[in-house]
N, C-alpha and C positions, 0 to 999 in steps of 0.2 A: 664415667672413665673406669670408677674402681672395679665395676663387672667385666671390663674388658681386660684389665689388667690381669684379674682373676684366671680368665680364660684363658690369657695367652699363657699364663704362668702353668696353667696345668697342661697346656698342651706341650709348653717348653719343657716340664719337667719330663712328661714322656719318652718326648725325643731324648733326652740326656741319656736318662737310663739308657733306652734302648741301643743310642749310639754306642756307649762308653761300652757294650758289649757285644757289637756287633749283630745283635737281634734285630728281628722285623721292626720296620718303623710303625708307629701308631700315627694315625692322621684323624683329623676332625673335619668333616663337612656338613656343612648345617643342611644339606637334604638329606642325611643320611647313608649316601651315595659309596662311602669308602666301605671294602667290604670286611676291613679287619677291625672296624669301631665296634664294642660291643653295645648292647642297649641303655647302658647306665651312660655311656660318654653321648650317646644319642641323643638321649635326655637333656643333658647338661647343656649341648651343643643347641637344640631348639631353644632354648631360655635366653641363650646370647644372638641368636640370628638378627638381631636389630640394632645391635652396636656398630657404632662408626670410627672410623680411622680417621684421626684429622692431626696432621702437624707440617711445621714447615721445618726445612733446613736449605745449606747450601750446596748448590751441585759441583761438580766438578770443575767448574769456570767460574765458582766463588758466587754465583747467580743465587739468589734466595727462591725456593720453589715452594708451594703450598701442594701438597699432595691431592688434595682434592681437586684442582685444577687438572692434575694427571689424570684420575680416577675419570673424569668426566669426559675425556676423550678416547676411551675404551669400553667395551661391553664388562669385559673381565681385568682385573689388573691383580699380578702377584707382586706384593711385596718381599724383597729377598733378602734377608737379614745375612749378611757374609761378612768377611774380612781374607784380604791378600795372604795374611799368614796363616789362613785356616787351610788346613789338608784337605777334611771332608769337604768344604767349601770349595776348592778348587778341583777337587773330584767331579761335585756334581755339575760345575758351569758348562761342560758341554752340553750336558741334557737338557739345561734349562737353555741353552745359546738354539740348541736344534729345536725345540719346542717353540721358543719365539719367532724364528725362521718361518716355521710351519703355519703357525697362528696369528700373526700381528697383523695380517692383511684381513682377517675372519673377526678382529676385534679384541686382540689381546694385549696388553701392556703390561711391563713390567717395571717396577721402580727399586733399584738397588741402594738398599741402605748397609755402606761400610762401617766396620766397627773398628777400621784402621787408626792409626795415630799418624802415621806418616805418609804425608800427601805423595810425593813421589811414588813410593809402592804400592800405594793406591790406585794412582793412575797408571802405571804400567801394568799393573794387574788387570785393569780394564780394558786395557789397548790390547795386551800379547792374548786375553783371551777371549777377545772379539765381542766385547757386551756393549752392543750399540743403543742399549734402553738408557734411560735417566737415570743416574747415580748421583746419591746424595751421601754427604758425610758431615759430621761437627769434627771430626779427626778426635776424638774421645775415646777412642778405643770400646772396653766395655762400658765406660762412664756415657755413651752414646744417648742424647736426650731421648729419641724414639724408644732406643732398644730399653733404656731405663722406664720409660711410661709405658709400654706394653710388657714389661717383665720379660723380655728375651735373656734366658740364663744358658743358651744353647746355639751355638751357629754350625752349618747351614739351618736356616728356619723362615721358613715360608706362610705369608697369611693371604689368602686370595681375599679380594674385595670385588664390588660389583662398581658400577660407573657414581655409584653416591658415597661409595666407601664403606659400605655396610658388609662386616665381614661375612664372608660365606663358606670358609675352609681356612685351615691351618695346618703347618707340618705336614706337606705332602710333598714327594721327590719323584724325580724319575717318571718310570710307568705309570705310576700312580697319580703324579699332579697331570699327566699329558692326558691320561682317563678322564679326570675329571673336567680339566679345561675343554677337552674335546665335546664333551657332555654339555656344559654350558654355553658354547657357542653355535650349538646347533640352531 
């Protein structure tokens, strides 16, 4: 668990720095397919490619969901850490909706993990942005248990896992996320 935290923390830190300055995102993919990942990052990523994501949290209807059950339903799952109050999250969401609609029949799943505190704002955002995938939150904001467990320090932030919950990438958005998903689902 400590190694997952360090891996995701370093990826989140890269996004925090580049997102605040509007620079190009740094992303991590365990097969090294992200073109802007340097050799040192690839070596670090290869070290973590056996780590697994495991947690349970309430869904939007208040039912407890174990994410490993969600992962088992799909070849690849995107865990999307986001919040209704986050402007960059809302800007990225149309891309995620498009990707989901395009690849859900080919084995893509998404699990949204919201860092909201207000349930009505969370549910309104899910509805208005047409997010039809599993949505989870403990309504603890930045103290969200999963975000704390995996060292998430900036949102939006994505983690890609296979059907067993093994981390296969993180920090991907937009065209880069779609390219990796397309490759993984071939």
